[in-house]
C-alpha positions in Angstrom: 87.2 101.4 101.8 85.7 100.8 98.4 87.4 100.8 95.0 85.6 101.5 91.8 87.2 99.1 89.3 86.7 99.4 85.5 87.9 96.7 83.1 87.9 97.0 79.3 87.6 93.7 77.5 87.6 93.1 73.7 86.0 90.0 72.4 87.0 89.2 68.8 84.5 86.4 68.0 80.7 86.0 68.2 81.0 82.6 69.8 80.2 81.8 73.4 83.2 82.5 75.6 83.8 83.2 79.3 86.3 85.8 80.6 87.3 85.6 84.3 86.8 88.9 86.1 87.6 88.5 89.8 88.2 85.8 92.4 85.0 85.5 94.5 86.8 83.8 97.4 89.4 86.6 97.9 87.4 89.7 97.0 84.1 91.2 98.1 82.5 93.1 95.3 79.1 94.6 94.3 77.4 97.1 92.0 78.2 95.2 88.8 77.6 97.0 85.5 78.2 95.8 82.0 78.2 97.9 78.8 79.0 96.9 75.3 80.2 98.5 72.1 79.5 96.4 68.9 82.6 95.3 67.0 81.7 97.5 63.9 82.0 100.6 66.0 85.2 99.8 68.0 87.7 101.2 65.5 85.5 104.1 64.4 86.6 106.8 66.9 84.5 109.5 65.1 81.3 107.8 66.2 81.9 108.9 69.8 80.5 106.9 72.7 78.2 104.1 71.4 78.1 101.8 74.5 75.0 99.9 75.1 74.1 99.2 78.8 73.4 95.5 79.3 71.6 93.7 82.1 73.9 90.8 83.0 71.0 89.1 84.8 68.3 89.2 82.1 70.3 89.5 78.9 70.3 86.1 77.1 73.6 86.8 75.3 75.7 88.5 78.0 75.8 87.2 81.6 77.8 87.4 84.8 78.3 84.0 86.3 80.3 82.3 89.0 82.5 79.5 87.7 85.3 77.7 89.5 85.2 80.3 92.3 85.5 83.2 89.8 83.2 85.9 88.6 83.2 85.5 84.8 81.6 87.3 81.9 79.9 84.9 79.5 78.9 86.3 76.1 78.4 85.4 72.4 78.8 89.0 71.3 81.9 90.5 69.7 83.0 93.9 70.5 84.4 96.0 73.4 83.0 95.4 76.9 83.3 97.7 79.8 82.8 95.9 83.2 82.5 98.0 86.3 82.2 97.0 89.9 83.0 98.1 93.5 85.6 96.1 95.4 86.0 96.5 99.2 89.0 96.4 101.4 89.6 97.1 105.1 91.8 100.0 106.1 94.4 98.6 108.5 95.3 101.0 111.3 98.1 100.8 113.8 98.1 103.9 115.9 98.7 106.7 113.4 99.9 104.3 110.6 97.2 103.4 108.0 97.4 101.0 105.1 95.0 100.0 102.4 95.5 97.5 99.6 93.8 95.9 96.7 95.0 92.4 95.7 93.8 89.2 94.2 93.0 90.8 90.9 93.2 88.7 87.8 94.6 91.5 85.6 97.2 94.2 86.0 96.0 97.7 86.9 97.1 100.6 84.7 96.4 103.2 87.4 94.4 104.2 90.5 93.1 107.3 92.2 91.8 108.0 95.6 90.9 110.7 98.1 92.2 110.8 101.7 90.5 113.1 104.2 91.0 113.8 107.9 88.6 112.2 110.4 87.1 115.6 111.3 86.5 116.5 107.6 88.3 119.8 107.7 86.6 122.9 106.3 87.6 123.8 102.7 89.4 127.0 103.9 91.7 125.0 106.2 95.3 124.9 105.0 98.1 122.6 106.2 96.3 119.3 105.7 99.0 116.9 104.7 99.6 113.2 104.1 102.7 112.2 106.1 105.2 109.5 105.1 103.2 108.3 102.1 104.6 105.1 100.5 103.4 102.6 97.9 104.1 99.1 96.9 105.2 98.3 94.2 107.9 100.9 94.7 108.2 101.5 91.0 104.8 103.1 90.9 104.5 106.9 90.3 102.5 109.0 92.8 100.9 112.4 92.4 99.4 114.1 95.4 97.4 117.3 95.3 95.5 119.1 98.1 91.8 119.5 97.6 89.5 121.2 100.2 91.2 119.8 103.2 91.8 116.4 101.6 94.5 114.9 99.5 93.8 113.7 96.0 96.2 110.8 95.1 96.8 109.5 91.6 98.9 106.4 91.0 100.4 105.2 87.8 101.2 101.5 88.2 103.6 99.3 86.2 101.7 97.2 83.7 102.8 94.0 85.4 101.3 94.8 88.8 98.0 93.2 89.7 98.0 94.6 93.3 99.1 97.6 95.2 99.3 98.9 98.8 99.4 102.4 100.1 100.6 103.4 103.6 100.4 106.8 105.2 100.3 108.5 108.6 97.1 110.1 109.8 96.2 113.3 107.9 96.6 116.2 110.3 96.3 119.9 110.1 99.8 121.1 110.5 98.6 124.6 111.5 96.8 123.1 114.5 99.9 121.4 115.7 101.7 124.7 116.2 100.8 126.8 119.2 100.7 130.5 118.7 102.7 132.2 121.4 103.3 135.9 121.7 107.0 136.9 122.2 107.8 137.2 125.9 104.4 135.7 127.0 105.6 132.1 127.4 105.8 131.0 131.0 107.8 128.0 132.3 104.8 125.6 132.3 104.1 126.5 128.6 107.7 126.2 127.8 107.9 122.8 129.5 104.8 121.6 127.6 106.1 122.7 124.3 109.5 121.1 125.0 107.8 117.8 125.7 105.7 118.1 122.5 108.8 118.9 120.5 110.5 115.8 121.8 107.6 113.4 121.1 108.7 111.1 118.3 106.3 108.9 116.4 107.6 105.3 115.9 105.2 104.7 113.0 107.5 106.2 110.5 108.1 103.8 107.6 111.8 103.3 107.0 112.2 99.8 105.6 113.9 99.6 102.2 111.3 97.4 100.6 108.6 100.1 101.2 110.7 102.5 99.2 110.7 105.1 101.9 113.9 106.7 103.1 
């Protein structure tokens, strides 16, 4: 899975300074982009968007470097910098239980958003797509889940002291497909036995530990 990370950094002085961005030994990242708003425009909201896109490789006054096993922004410009990059993390899967996390960040995250879809990419007119047993760590975070064309749009508001998070969920399934349509009086013994077995099948992937914040 890939995360689009955006950091806002304000530099107050026009002297050479380095700002750590990410740990290179604990995070795989790519697609780095840097844009800059001069200090004289930072507090002038009426000017609108005045960001200048910089080339952190060729620009002599703003560069992305690796220092002490960290990706750092080096600049002698003052103003507001917007640093964007893609961070990658493996989705851990144990039967139906999935987990994804982003850690080893140097700064707290204010929020996150993601889209979870079923493996078969259900058609937009399908209903019943659901995320089962969704939980998040830290447990004080606020989750907002909305269906969207067979997928689930998830927004997370994180505490300002959290520099990592983990989300766990059961496989996204179409609840409508799990129910067999049976006409009244048309169920034979074999069908009844099959449905009885299905109804008694219990998934042991349900998250119930207290620290995960799931009851």
